CHARMM-style PDB file with segment names, atoms N, HN, CA, C and O in Angstrom:
ATOM      1  N   MET     1      29.616 -27.044 130.717  1.00  0.00      PROA
ATOM      2  CA  MET     1      29.474 -27.666 129.391  1.00  0.00      PROA
ATOM      3  C   MET     1      29.041 -29.132 129.544  1.00  0.00      PROA
ATOM      4  O   MET     1      29.849 -30.060 129.504  1.00  0.00      PROA
ATOM      5  N   ASN     2      27.759 -29.282 129.717  1.00  0.00      PROA
ATOM      6  HN  ASN     2      27.103 -28.528 129.750  1.00  0.00      PROA
ATOM      7  CA  ASN     2      27.257 -30.597 129.948  1.00  0.00      PROA
ATOM      8  C   ASN     2      26.128 -30.996 128.959  1.00  0.00      PROA
ATOM      9  O   ASN     2      25.218 -31.766 129.266  1.00  0.00      PROA
ATOM     10  N   SER     3      26.266 -30.405 127.746  1.00  0.00      PROA
ATOM     11  HN  SER     3      27.005 -29.779 127.496  1.00  0.00      PROA
ATOM     12  CA  SER     3      25.271 -30.680 126.731  1.00  0.00      PROA
ATOM     13  C   SER     3      25.565 -32.007 126.026  1.00  0.00      PROA
ATOM     14  O   SER     3      26.642 -32.589 126.153  1.00  0.00      PROA
ATOM     15  N   MET     4      24.544 -32.459 125.271  1.00  0.00      PROA
ATOM     16  HN  MET     4      23.669 -31.987 125.168  1.00  0.00      PROA
ATOM     17  CA  MET     4      24.662 -33.700 124.559  1.00  0.00      PROA
ATOM     18  C   MET     4      25.796 -33.659 123.467  1.00  0.00      PROA
ATOM     19  O   MET     4      26.383 -34.682 123.115  1.00  0.00      PROA
ATOM     20  N   THR     5      26.059 -32.441 122.968  1.00  0.00      PROA
ATOM     21  HN  THR     5      25.582 -31.610 123.254  1.00  0.00      PROA
ATOM     22  CA  THR     5      26.987 -32.284 121.897  1.00  0.00      PROA
ATOM     23  C   THR     5      28.374 -32.331 122.431  1.00  0.00      PROA
ATOM     24  O   THR     5      29.308 -32.535 121.656  1.00  0.00      PROA
ATOM     25  N   ASP     6      28.581 -32.146 123.763  1.00  0.00      PROA
ATOM     26  HN  ASP     6      27.822 -31.980 124.392  1.00  0.00      PROA
ATOM     27  CA  ASP     6      29.930 -32.154 124.351  1.00  0.00      PROA
ATOM     28  C   ASP     6      30.362 -33.568 124.775  1.00  0.00      PROA
ATOM     29  O   ASP     6      31.551 -33.790 125.004  1.00  0.00      PROA
ATOM     30  N   ARG     7      29.433 -34.529 124.887  1.00  0.00      PROA
ATOM     31  HN  ARG     7      28.467 -34.349 124.701  1.00  0.00      PROA
ATOM     32  CA  ARG     7      29.816 -35.805 125.432  1.00  0.00      PROA
ATOM     33  C   ARG     7      30.288 -36.735 124.301  1.00  0.00      PROA
ATOM     34  O   ARG     7      29.876 -36.596 123.149  1.00  0.00      PROA
ATOM     35  N   GLU     8      31.137 -37.657 124.651  1.00  0.00      PROA
ATOM     36  HN  GLU     8      31.472 -37.770 125.587  1.00  0.00      PROA
ATOM     37  CA  GLU     8      31.665 -38.664 123.771  1.00  0.00      PROA
ATOM     38  C   GLU     8      30.635 -39.812 123.722  1.00  0.00      PROA
ATOM     39  O   GLU     8      29.857 -40.006 124.656  1.00  0.00      PROA
ATOM     40  N   PRO     9      30.653 -40.578 122.592  1.00  0.00      PROA
ATOM     41  CA  PRO     9      29.757 -41.637 122.529  1.00  0.00      PROA
ATOM     42  C   PRO     9      30.166 -42.778 123.546  1.00  0.00      PROA
ATOM     43  O   PRO     9      31.345 -43.048 123.774  1.00  0.00      PROA
ATOM     44  N   THR    10      29.172 -43.379 124.096  1.00  0.00      PROA
ATOM     45  HN  THR    10      28.214 -43.160 123.911  1.00  0.00      PROA
ATOM     46  CA  THR    10      29.475 -44.517 125.024  1.00  0.00      PROA
ATOM     47  C   THR    10      29.756 -45.760 124.241  1.00  0.00      PROA
ATOM     48  O   THR    10      29.560 -45.798 123.026  1.00  0.00      PROA
ATOM     49  N   ASP    11      30.201 -46.754 124.906  1.00  0.00      PROA
ATOM     50  HN  ASP    11      30.360 -46.724 125.893  1.00  0.00      PROA
ATOM     51  CA  ASP    11      30.406 -48.124 124.249  1.00  0.00      PROA
ATOM     52  C   ASP    11      29.099 -48.628 123.661  1.00  0.00      PROA
ATOM     53  O   ASP    11      29.105 -49.273 122.612  1.00  0.00      PROA
ATOM     54  N   ALA    12      28.024 -48.356 124.291  1.00  0.00      PROA
ATOM     55  HN  ALA    12      28.020 -47.832 125.142  1.00  0.00      PROA
ATOM     56  CA  ALA    12      26.726 -48.804 123.800  1.00  0.00      PROA
ATOM     57  C   ALA    12      26.336 -48.053 122.510  1.00  0.00      PROA
ATOM     58  O   ALA    12      25.765 -48.621 121.579  1.00  0.00      PROA
ATOM     59  N   ASP    13      26.667 -46.777 122.502  1.00  0.00      PROA
ATOM     60  HN  ASP    13      27.131 -46.316 123.258  1.00  0.00      PROA
ATOM     61  CA  ASP    13      26.384 -45.908 121.299  1.00  0.00      PROA
ATOM     62  C   ASP    13      27.227 -46.509 120.153  1.00  0.00      PROA
ATOM     63  O   ASP    13      26.709 -46.749 119.062  1.00  0.00      PROA
ATOM     64  N   LEU    14      28.467 -46.740 120.396  1.00  0.00      PROA
ATOM     65  HN  LEU    14      28.888 -46.546 121.282  1.00  0.00      PROA
ATOM     66  CA  LEU    14      29.348 -47.242 119.313  1.00  0.00      PROA
ATOM     67  C   LEU    14      28.870 -48.616 118.909  1.00  0.00      PROA
ATOM     68  O   LEU    14      28.847 -48.882 117.708  1.00  0.00      PROA
ATOM     69  N   ALA    15      28.499 -49.485 119.768  1.00  0.00      PROA
ATOM     70  HN  ALA    15      28.518 -49.269 120.744  1.00  0.00      PROA
ATOM     71  CA  ALA    15      28.008 -50.820 119.431  1.00  0.00      PROA
ATOM     72  C   ALA    15      26.719 -50.733 118.573  1.00  0.00      PROA
ATOM     73  O   ALA    15      26.535 -51.513 117.639  1.00  0.00      PROA
ATOM     74  N   ALA    16      25.853 -49.790 118.902  1.00  0.00      PROA
ATOM     75  HN  ALA    16      26.002 -49.156 119.661  1.00  0.00      PROA
ATOM     76  CA  ALA    16      24.627 -49.598 118.066  1.00  0.00      PROA
ATOM     77  C   ALA    16      24.986 -49.122 116.621  1.00  0.00      PROA
ATOM     78  O   ALA    16      24.330 -49.500 115.651  1.00  0.00      PROA
ATOM     79  N   ILE    17      26.022 -48.302 116.520  1.00  0.00      PROA
ATOM     80  HN  ILE    17      26.555 -47.994 117.308  1.00  0.00      PROA
ATOM     81  CA  ILE    17      26.443 -47.829 115.201  1.00  0.00      PROA
ATOM     82  C   ILE    17      26.980 -48.994 114.435  1.00  0.00      PROA
ATOM     83  O   ILE    17      26.620 -49.168 113.271  1.00  0.00      PROA
ATOM     84  N   VAL    18      27.862 -49.843 115.052  1.00  0.00      PROA
ATOM     85  HN  VAL    18      28.154 -49.703 115.998  1.00  0.00      PROA
ATOM     86  CA  VAL    18      28.413 -50.930 114.392  1.00  0.00      PROA
ATOM     87  C   VAL    18      27.338 -51.902 113.977  1.00  0.00      PROA
ATOM     88  O   VAL    18      27.399 -52.435 112.869  1.00  0.00      PROA
ATOM     89  N   ALA    19      26.324 -52.164 114.848  1.00  0.00      PROA
ATOM     90  HN  ALA    19      26.275 -51.731 115.749  1.00  0.00      PROA
ATOM     91  CA  ALA    19      25.284 -53.072 114.497  1.00  0.00      PROA
ATOM     92  C   ALA    19      24.412 -52.560 113.292  1.00  0.00      PROA
ATOM     93  O   ALA    19      23.905 -53.350 112.496  1.00  0.00      PROA
ATOM     94  N   GLU    20      24.271 -51.239 113.203  1.00  0.00      PROA
ATOM     95  HN  GLU    20      24.683 -50.597 113.849  1.00  0.00      PROA
ATOM     96  CA  GLU    20      23.432 -50.611 112.191  1.00  0.00      PROA
ATOM     97  C   GLU    20      24.213 -50.346 110.875  1.00  0.00      PROA
ATOM     98  O   GLU    20      23.634 -49.999 109.846  1.00  0.00      PROA
ATOM     99  N   TRP    21      25.551 -50.525 110.957  1.00  0.00      PROA
ATOM    100  HN  TRP    21      26.021 -50.808 111.793  1.00  0.00      PROA
ATOM    101  CA  TRP    21      26.406 -50.133 109.809  1.00  0.00      PROA
ATOM    102  C   TRP    21      26.023 -50.807 108.520  1.00  0.00      PROA
ATOM    103  O   TRP    21      25.939 -50.105 107.513  1.00  0.00      PROA
ATOM    104  N   PRO    22      25.768 -52.171 108.444  1.00  0.00      PROA
ATOM    105  CA  PRO    22      25.413 -52.775 107.191  1.00  0.00      PROA
ATOM    106  C   PRO    22      24.193 -52.077 106.525  1.00  0.00      PROA
ATOM    107  O   PRO    22      24.163 -51.901 105.307  1.00  0.00      PROA
ATOM    108  N   ARG    23      23.208 -51.690 107.335  1.00  0.00      PROA
ATOM    109  HN  ARG    23      23.233 -51.833 108.324  1.00  0.00      PROA
ATOM    110  CA  ARG    23      22.036 -51.056 106.842  1.00  0.00      PROA
ATOM    111  C   ARG    23      22.432 -49.627 106.337  1.00  0.00      PROA
ATOM    112  O   ARG    23      21.984 -49.206 105.270  1.00  0.00      PROA
ATOM    113  N   ILE    24      23.220 -48.939 107.064  1.00  0.00      PROA
ATOM    114  HN  ILE    24      23.584 -49.281 107.930  1.00  0.00      PROA
ATOM    115  CA  ILE    24      23.662 -47.622 106.676  1.00  0.00      PROA
ATOM    116  C   ILE    24      24.440 -47.670 105.369  1.00  0.00      PROA
ATOM    117  O   ILE    24      24.192 -46.884 104.454  1.00  0.00      PROA
ATOM    118  N   ALA    25      25.374 -48.592 105.293  1.00  0.00      PROA
ATOM    119  HN  ALA    25      25.576 -49.230 106.035  1.00  0.00      PROA
ATOM    120  CA  ALA    25      26.146 -48.704 104.080  1.00  0.00      PROA
ATOM    121  C   ALA    25      25.276 -49.102 102.873  1.00  0.00      PROA
ATOM    122  O   ALA    25      25.542 -48.649 101.759  1.00  0.00      PROA
ATOM    123  N   ALA    26      24.247 -49.936 103.070  1.00  0.00      PROA
ATOM    124  HN  ALA    26      24.031 -50.304 103.975  1.00  0.00      PROA
ATOM    125  CA  ALA    26      23.364 -50.337 102.002  1.00  0.00      PROA
ATOM    126  C   ALA    26      22.510 -49.066 101.590  1.00  0.00      PROA
ATOM    127  O   ALA    26      22.278 -48.852 100.400  1.00  0.00      PROA
ATOM    128  N   ASP    27      22.076 -48.280 102.524  1.00  0.00      PROA
ATOM    129  HN  ASP    27      22.265 -48.454 103.490  1.00  0.00      PROA
ATOM    130  CA  ASP    27      21.304 -47.068 102.210  1.00  0.00      PROA
ATOM    131  C   ASP    27      22.159 -46.105 101.379  1.00  0.00      PROA
ATOM    132  O   ASP    27      21.679 -45.504 100.417  1.00  0.00      PROA
ATOM    133  N   LEU    28      23.417 -45.969 101.761  1.00  0.00      PROA
ATOM    134  HN  LEU    28      23.807 -46.457 102.542  1.00  0.00      PROA
ATOM    135  CA  LEU    28      24.322 -45.098 100.999  1.00  0.00      PROA
ATOM    136  C   LEU    28      24.570 -45.625  99.608  1.00  0.00      PROA
ATOM    137  O   LEU    28      24.665 -44.842  98.662  1.00  0.00      PROA
ATOM    138  N   ALA    29      24.677 -46.944  99.455  1.00  0.00      PROA
ATOM    139  HN  ALA    29      24.599 -47.580 100.223  1.00  0.00      PROA
ATOM    140  CA  ALA    29      24.822 -47.479  98.144  1.00  0.00      PROA
ATOM    141  C   ALA    29      23.593 -47.337  97.272  1.00  0.00      PROA
ATOM    142  O   ALA    29      23.694 -47.126  96.064  1.00  0.00      PROA
ATOM    143  N   ALA    30      22.499 -47.448  97.856  1.00  0.00      PROA
ATOM    144  HN  ALA    30      22.416 -47.619  98.838  1.00  0.00      PROA
ATOM    145  CA  ALA    30      21.207 -47.285  97.141  1.00  0.00      PROA
ATOM    146  C   ALA    30      21.087 -45.838  96.656  1.00  0.00      PROA
ATOM    147  O   ALA    30      20.713 -45.581  95.512  1.00  0.00      PROA
ATOM    148  N   LEU    31      21.411 -44.907  97.545  1.00  0.00      PROA
ATOM    149  HN  LEU    31      21.715 -45.115  98.474  1.00  0.00      PROA
ATOM    150  CA  LEU    31      21.349 -43.473  97.150  1.00  0.00      PROA
ATOM    151  C   LEU    31      22.325 -43.170  96.017  1.00  0.00      PROA
ATOM    152  O   LEU    31      21.984 -42.470  95.064  1.00  0.00      PROA
ATOM    153  N   ASP    32      23.495 -43.683  96.125  1.00  0.00      PROA
ATOM    154  HN  ASP    32      23.772 -44.251  96.899  1.00  0.00      PROA
ATOM    155  CA  ASP    32      24.498 -43.550  95.046  1.00  0.00      PROA
ATOM    156  C   ASP    32      23.979 -44.050  93.743  1.00  0.00      PROA
ATOM    157  O   ASP    32      24.080 -43.371  92.721  1.00  0.00      PROA
ATOM    158  N   THR    33      23.407 -45.263  93.764  1.00  0.00      PROA
ATOM    159  HN  THR    33      23.325 -45.815  94.594  1.00  0.00      PROA
ATOM    160  CA  THR    33      22.894 -45.917  92.562  1.00  0.00      PROA
ATOM    161  C   THR    33      21.746 -45.003  91.969  1.00  0.00      PROA
ATOM    162  O   THR    33      21.681 -44.820  90.753  1.00  0.00      PROA
ATOM    163  N   GLU    34      20.892 -44.464  92.798  1.00  0.00      PROA
ATOM    164  HN  GLU    34      20.944 -44.613  93.785  1.00  0.00      PROA
ATOM    165  CA  GLU    34      19.809 -43.629  92.299  1.00  0.00      PROA
ATOM    166  C   GLU    34      20.344 -42.300  91.720  1.00  0.00      PROA
ATOM    167  O   GLU    34      19.866 -41.847  90.679  1.00  0.00      PROA
ATOM    168  N   ILE    35      21.328 -41.679  92.385  1.00  0.00      PROA
ATOM    169  HN  ILE    35      21.716 -42.047  93.230  1.00  0.00      PROA
ATOM    170  CA  ILE    35      21.902 -40.477  91.816  1.00  0.00      PROA
ATOM    171  C   ILE    35      22.601 -40.721  90.503  1.00  0.00      PROA
ATOM    172  O   ILE    35      22.492 -39.933  89.563  1.00  0.00      PROA
ATOM    173  N   THR    36      23.346 -41.862  90.451  1.00  0.00      PROA
ATOM    174  HN  THR    36      23.434 -42.501  91.215  1.00  0.00      PROA
ATOM    175  CA  THR    36      24.048 -42.171  89.163  1.00  0.00      PROA
ATOM    176  C   THR    36      23.062 -42.401  88.091  1.00  0.00      PROA
ATOM    177  O   THR    36      23.251 -41.928  86.970  1.00  0.00      PROA
ATOM    178  N   ALA    37      22.016 -43.104  88.377  1.00  0.00      PROA
ATOM    179  HN  ALA    37      21.863 -43.488  89.288  1.00  0.00      PROA
ATOM    180  CA  ALA    37      20.965 -43.326  87.334  1.00  0.00      PROA
ATOM    181  C   ALA    37      20.360 -42.032  86.850  1.00  0.00      PROA
ATOM    182  O   ALA    37      20.081 -41.900  85.658  1.00  0.00      PROA
ATOM    183  N   LEU    38      20.153 -41.104  87.702  1.00  0.00      PROA
ATOM    184  HN  LEU    38      20.380 -41.212  88.670  1.00  0.00      PROA
ATOM    185  CA  LEU    38      19.496 -39.868  87.406  1.00  0.00      PROA
ATOM    186  C   LEU    38      20.400 -38.933  86.529  1.00  0.00      PROA
ATOM    187  O   LEU    38      19.943 -38.242  85.618  1.00  0.00      PROA
ATOM    188  N   TYR    39      21.644 -38.971  86.862  1.00  0.00      PROA
ATOM    189  HN  TYR    39      22.015 -39.532  87.602  1.00  0.00      PROA
ATOM    190  CA  TYR    39      22.558 -37.924  86.220  1.00  0.00      PROA
ATOM    191  C   TYR    39      23.404 -38.569  85.018  1.00  0.00      PROA
ATOM    192  O   TYR    39      23.997 -37.807  84.253  1.00  0.00      PROA
ATOM    193  N   THR    40      23.466 -39.834  84.852  1.00  0.00      PROA
ATOM    194  HN  THR    40      22.984 -40.453  85.473  1.00  0.00      PROA
ATOM    195  CA  THR    40      24.359 -40.242  83.780  1.00  0.00      PROA
ATOM    196  C   THR    40      23.683 -40.571  82.392  1.00  0.00      PROA
ATOM    197  O   THR    40      24.361 -40.629  81.366  1.00  0.00      PROA
ATOM    198  N   THR    41      22.357 -40.779  82.399  1.00  0.00      PROA
ATOM    199  HN  THR    41      21.807 -40.732  83.232  1.00  0.00      PROA
ATOM    200  CA  THR    41      21.726 -41.017  81.165  1.00  0.00      PROA
ATOM    201  C   THR    41      20.356 -40.398  81.151  1.00  0.00      PROA
ATOM    202  O   THR    41      19.834 -40.011  82.197  1.00  0.00      PROA
ATOM    203  N   ASP    42      19.761 -40.298  79.971  1.00  0.00      PROA
ATOM    204  HN  ASP    42      20.185 -40.612  79.121  1.00  0.00      PROA
ATOM    205  CA  ASP    42      18.429 -39.800  79.863  1.00  0.00      PROA
ATOM    206  C   ASP    42      17.416 -40.938  80.005  1.00  0.00      PROA
ATOM    207  O   ASP    42      16.217 -40.724  80.189  1.00  0.00      PROA
ATOM    208  N   ARG    43      17.955 -42.157  79.910  1.00  0.00      PROA
ATOM    209  HN  ARG    43      18.929 -42.331  79.761  1.00  0.00      PROA
ATOM    210  CA  ARG    43      17.061 -43.330  80.013  1.00  0.00      PROA
ATOM    211  C   ARG    43      17.718 -44.287  80.944  1.00  0.00      PROA
ATOM    212  O   ARG    43      18.932 -44.282  81.145  1.00  0.00      PROA
ATOM    213  N   VAL    44      16.839 -45.147  81.533  1.00  0.00      PROA
ATOM    214  HN  VAL    44      15.852 -45.151  81.369  1.00  0.00      PROA
ATOM    215  CA  VAL    44      17.307 -46.135  82.490  1.00  0.00      PROA
ATOM    216  C   VAL    44      17.650 -47.386  81.692  1.00  0.00      PROA
ATOM    217  O   VAL    44      16.794 -47.900  80.972  1.00  0.00      PROA
ATOM    218  N   ASP    45      18.892 -47.898  81.798  1.00  0.00      PROA
ATOM    219  HN  ASP    45      19.588 -47.481  82.383  1.00  0.00      PROA
ATOM    220  CA  ASP    45      19.241 -49.134  81.086  1.00  0.00      PROA
ATOM    221  C   ASP    45      19.151 -50.327  82.044  1.00  0.00      PROA
ATOM    222  O   ASP    45      18.946 -50.183  83.249  1.00  0.00      PROA
ATOM    223  N   GLU    46      19.314 -51.497  81.453  1.00  0.00      PROA
ATOM    224  HN  GLU    46      19.480 -51.615  80.474  1.00  0.00      PROA
ATOM    225  CA  GLU    46      19.142 -52.770  82.221  1.00  0.00      PROA
ATOM    226  C   GLU    46      20.147 -52.819  83.353  1.00  0.00      PROA
ATOM    227  O   GLU    46      19.827 -53.293  84.443  1.00  0.00      PROA
ATOM    228  N   LEU    47      21.370 -52.332  83.112  1.00  0.00      PROA
ATOM    229  HN  LEU    47      21.630 -51.947  82.226  1.00  0.00      PROA
ATOM    230  CA  LEU    47      22.450 -52.397  84.152  1.00  0.00      PROA
ATOM    231  C   LEU    47      21.976 -51.494  85.357  1.00  0.00      PROA
ATOM    232  O   LEU    47      22.090 -51.883  86.520  1.00  0.00      PROA
ATOM    233  N   ALA    48      21.500 -50.408  85.059  1.00  0.00      PROA
ATOM    234  HN  ALA    48      21.407 -50.092  84.115  1.00  0.00      PROA
ATOM    235  CA  ALA    48      20.944 -49.503  86.204  1.00  0.00      PROA
ATOM    236  C   ALA    48      19.818 -50.180  86.948  1.00  0.00      PROA
ATOM    237  O   ALA    48      19.744 -50.060  88.171  1.00  0.00      PROA
ATOM    238  N   VAL    49      18.951 -50.875  86.275  1.00  0.00      PROA
ATOM    239  HN  VAL    49      19.011 -50.972  85.281  1.00  0.00      PROA
ATOM    240  CA  VAL    49      17.806 -51.538  86.892  1.00  0.00      PROA
ATOM    241  C   VAL    49      18.374 -52.700  87.771  1.00  0.00      PROA
ATOM    242  O   VAL    49      17.875 -52.891  88.880  1.00  0.00      PROA
ATOM    243  N   ARG    50      19.349 -53.445  87.341  1.00  0.00      PROA
ATOM    244  HN  ARG    50      19.754 -53.290  86.440  1.00  0.00      PROA
ATOM    245  CA  ARG    50      19.902 -54.533  88.104  1.00  0.00      PROA
ATOM    246  C   ARG    50      20.662 -53.945  89.301  1.00  0.00      PROA
ATOM    247  O   ARG    50      20.529 -54.444  90.419  1.00  0.00      PROA
ATOM    248  N   ARG    51      21.430 -52.922  89.083  1.00  0.00      PROA
ATOM    249  HN  ARG    51      21.538 -52.517  88.175  1.00  0.00      PROA
ATOM    250  CA  ARG    51      22.137 -52.262  90.169  1.00  0.00      PROA
ATOM    251  C   ARG    51      21.168 -51.772  91.265  1.00  0.00      PROA
ATOM    252  O   ARG    51      21.392 -51.995  92.455  1.00  0.00      PROA
ATOM    253  N   ASN    52      20.160 -51.145  90.861  1.00  0.00      PROA
ATOM    254  HN  ASN    52      19.978 -50.963  89.895  1.00  0.00      PROA
ATOM    255  CA  ASN    52      19.143 -50.629  91.802  1.00  0.00      PROA
ATOM    256  C   ASN    52      18.425 -51.832  92.578  1.00  0.00      PROA
ATOM    257  O   ASN    52      18.138 -51.720  93.770  1.00  0.00      PROA
ATOM    258  N   ARG    53      18.172 -52.897  91.900  1.00  0.00      PROA
ATOM    259  HN  ARG    53      18.405 -52.989  90.932  1.00  0.00      PROA
ATOM    260  CA  ARG    53      17.542 -54.067  92.512  1.00  0.00      PROA
ATOM    261  C   ARG    53      18.549 -54.688  93.519  1.00  0.00      PROA
ATOM    262  O   ARG    53      18.165 -55.108  94.610  1.00  0.00      PROA
ATOM    263  N   ARG    54      19.819 -54.733  93.135  1.00  0.00      PROA
ATOM    264  HN  ARG    54      20.131 -54.391  92.248  1.00  0.00      PROA
ATOM    265  CA  ARG    54      20.827 -55.291  94.127  1.00  0.00      PROA
ATOM    266  C   ARG    54      20.951 -54.465  95.336  1.00  0.00      PROA
ATOM    267  O   ARG    54      21.012 -55.000  96.443  1.00  0.00      PROA
ATOM    268  N   THR    55      20.993 -53.078  95.171  1.00  0.00      PROA
ATOM    269  HN  THR    55      20.943 -52.643  94.272  1.00  0.00      PROA
ATOM    270  CA  THR    55      21.150 -52.323  96.363  1.00  0.00      PROA
ATOM    271  C   THR    55      19.913 -52.255  97.155  1.00  0.00      PROA
ATOM    272  O   THR    55      20.006 -52.114  98.374  1.00  0.00      PROA
ATOM    273  N   THR    56      18.765 -52.341  96.586  1.00  0.00      PROA
ATOM    274  HN  THR    56      18.689 -52.456  95.595  1.00  0.00      PROA
ATOM    275  CA  THR    56      17.508 -52.403  97.311  1.00  0.00      PROA
ATOM    276  C   THR    56      17.463 -53.683  98.226  1.00  0.00      PROA
ATOM    277  O   THR    56      17.017 -53.676  99.373  1.00  0.00      PROA
ATOM    278  N   ARG    57      17.989 -54.805  97.566  1.00  0.00      PROA
ATOM    279  HN  ARG    57      18.351 -54.810  96.634  1.00  0.00      PROA
ATOM    280  CA  ARG    57      18.012 -56.077  98.341  1.00  0.00      PROA
ATOM    281  C   ARG    57      18.971 -55.898  99.543  1.00  0.00      PROA
ATOM    282  O   ARG    57      18.667 -56.372 100.638  1.00  0.00      PROA
ATOM    283  N   ARG    58      20.143 -55.208  99.350  1.00  0.00      PROA
ATOM    284  HN  ARG    58      20.390 -54.822  98.460  1.00  0.00      PROA
ATOM    285  CA  ARG    58      20.988 -54.964 100.500  1.00  0.00      PROA
ATOM    286  C   ARG    58      20.359 -54.132 101.597  1.00  0.00      PROA
ATOM    287  O   ARG    58      20.567 -54.416 102.776  1.00  0.00      PROA
ATOM    288  N   VAL    59      19.607 -53.127 101.248  1.00  0.00      PROA
ATOM    289  HN  VAL    59      19.437 -52.895 100.290  1.00  0.00      PROA
ATOM    290  CA  VAL    59      18.855 -52.309 102.196  1.00  0.00      PROA
ATOM    291  C   VAL    59      17.892 -53.193 102.988  1.00  0.00      PROA
ATOM    292  O   VAL    59      17.856 -53.144 104.217  1.00  0.00      PROA
ATOM    293  N   LEU    60      17.146 -53.970 102.295  1.00  0.00      PROA
ATOM    294  HN  LEU    60      17.175 -54.011 101.297  1.00  0.00      PROA
ATOM    295  CA  LEU    60      16.188 -54.857 102.945  1.00  0.00      PROA
ATOM    296  C   LEU    60      16.807 -55.858 103.784  1.00  0.00      PROA
ATOM    297  O   LEU    60      16.314 -56.136 104.877  1.00  0.00      PROA
ATOM    298  N   ASN    61      17.900 -56.446 103.330  1.00  0.00      PROA
ATOM    299  HN  ASN    61      18.300 -56.221 102.442  1.00  0.00      PROA
ATOM    300  CA  ASN    61      18.610 -57.445 104.183  1.00  0.00      PROA
ATOM    301  C   ASN    61      19.173 -56.824 105.405  1.00  0.00      PROA
ATOM    302  O   ASN    61      19.169 -57.423 106.480  1.00  0.00      PROA
ATOM    303  N   GLY    62      19.712 -55.499 105.238  1.00  0.00      PROA
ATOM    304  HN  GLY    62      19.716 -55.013 104.364  1.00  0.00      PROA
ATOM    305  CA  GLY    62      20.235 -54.856 106.475  1.00  0.00      PROA
ATOM    306  C   GLY    62      19.174 -54.586 107.424  1.00  0.00      PROA
ATOM    307  O   GLY    62      19.350 -54.780 108.627  1.00  0.00      PROA
ATOM    308  N   ALA    63      18.020 -54.123 106.926  1.00  0.00      PROA
ATOM    309  HN  ALA    63      17.877 -53.966 105.948  1.00  0.00      PROA
ATOM    310  CA  ALA    63      16.866 -53.843 107.841  1.00  0.00      PROA
ATOM    311  C   ALA    63      16.458 -55.221 108.548  1.00  0.00      PROA
ATOM    312  O   ALA    63      16.262 -55.265 109.762  1.00  0.00      PROA
ATOM    313  N   HSD    64      16.354 -56.218 107.812  1.00  0.00      PROA
ATOM    314  HN  HSD    64      16.513 -56.182 106.826  1.00  0.00      PROA
ATOM    315  CA  HSD    64      15.927 -57.447 108.331  1.00  0.00      PROA
ATOM    316  C   HSD    64      16.874 -57.949 109.463  1.00  0.00      PROA
ATOM    317  O   HSD    64      16.434 -58.441 110.503  1.00  0.00      PROA
ATOM    318  N   ARG    65      18.161 -57.800 109.207  1.00  0.00      PROA
ATOM    319  HN  ARG    65      18.518 -57.401 108.363  1.00  0.00      PROA
ATOM    320  CA  ARG    65      19.234 -58.137 110.212  1.00  0.00      PROA
ATOM    321  C   ARG    65      19.062 -57.391 111.497  1.00  0.00      PROA
ATOM    322  O   ARG    65      19.200 -57.934 112.593  1.00  0.00      PROA
ATOM    323  N   LEU    66      18.730 -56.019 111.317  1.00  0.00      PROA
ATOM    324  HN  LEU    66      18.618 -55.578 110.427  1.00  0.00      PROA
ATOM    325  CA  LEU    66      18.607 -55.133 112.504  1.00  0.00      PROA
ATOM    326  C   LEU    66      17.341 -55.638 113.352  1.00  0.00      PROA
ATOM    327  O   LEU    66      17.263 -55.443 114.565  1.00  0.00      PROA
ATOM    328  N   LEU    67      16.431 -56.254 112.663  1.00  0.00      PROA
ATOM    329  HN  LEU    67      16.494 -56.413 111.678  1.00  0.00      PROA
ATOM    330  CA  LEU    67      15.207 -56.631 113.405  1.00  0.00      PROA
ATOM    331  C   LEU    67      15.345 -58.018 113.939  1.00  0.00      PROA
ATOM    332  O   LEU    67      14.384 -58.610 114.430  1.00  0.00      PROA
ATOM    333  N   GLY    68      16.590 -58.561 113.840  1.00  0.00      PROA
ATOM    334  HN  GLY    68      17.371 -58.080 113.441  1.00  0.00      PROA
ATOM    335  CA  GLY    68      16.878 -59.839 114.448  1.00  0.00      PROA
ATOM    336  C   GLY    68      16.641 -61.059 113.593  1.00  0.00      PROA
ATOM    337  O   GLY    68      16.643 -62.185 114.090  1.00  0.00      PROA
ATOM    338  N   GLY    69      16.437 -60.840 112.306  1.00  0.00      PROA
ATOM    339  HN  GLY    69      16.436 -59.925 111.902  1.00  0.00      PROA
ATOM    340  CA  GLY    69      16.287 -61.965 111.443  1.00  0.00      PROA
ATOM    341  C   GLY    69      17.532 -62.309 110.741  1.00  0.00      PROA
ATOM    342  O   GLY    69      18.515 -61.570 110.804  1.00  0.00      PROA
ATOM    343  N   GLU    70      17.521 -63.477 110.031  1.00  0.00      PROA
ATOM    344  HN  GLU    70      16.723 -64.077 109.979  1.00  0.00      PROA
ATOM    345  CA  GLU    70      18.689 -63.847 109.212  1.00  0.00      PROA
ATOM    346  C   GLU    70      18.504 -63.239 107.810  1.00  0.00      PROA
ATOM    347  O   GLU    70      17.431 -63.311 107.209  1.00  0.00      PROA
ATOM    348  N   ALA    71      19.633 -62.619 107.303  1.00  0.00      PROA
ATOM    349  HN  ALA    71      20.504 -62.561 107.791  1.00  0.00      PROA
ATOM    350  CA  ALA    71      19.480 -62.113 105.936  1.00  0.00      PROA
ATOM    351  C   ALA    71      19.864 -63.246 104.896  1.00  0.00      PROA
ATOM    352  O   ALA    71      20.740 -64.081 105.117  1.00  0.00      PROA
ATOM    353  N   ALA    72      19.141 -63.184 103.785  1.00  0.00      PROA
ATOM    354  HN  ALA    72      18.428 -62.505 103.605  1.00  0.00      PROA
ATOM    355  CA  ALA    72      19.305 -64.209 102.790  1.00  0.00      PROA
ATOM    356  C   ALA    72      20.549 -63.909 101.907  1.00  0.00      PROA
ATOM    357  OT1 ALA    72      20.857 -64.676 100.995  1.00  0.00      PROA
TER     358      ALA     72
END
């Protein structure tokens, strides 16, 4: 039993996940915002637009941070 599915994550694997977590969390928030906008109303209101803009900014900041830049 020496397959990739049987091994535990290494410290480097866990560190990579921790480093990527802000981006992962932002992606999940963006997805949640989009789903909420799709299923709660027949029209998009200003609050939904602002919420989507805010989560998009979080996704972009997370990606920028992963690439070694400073997030605004």
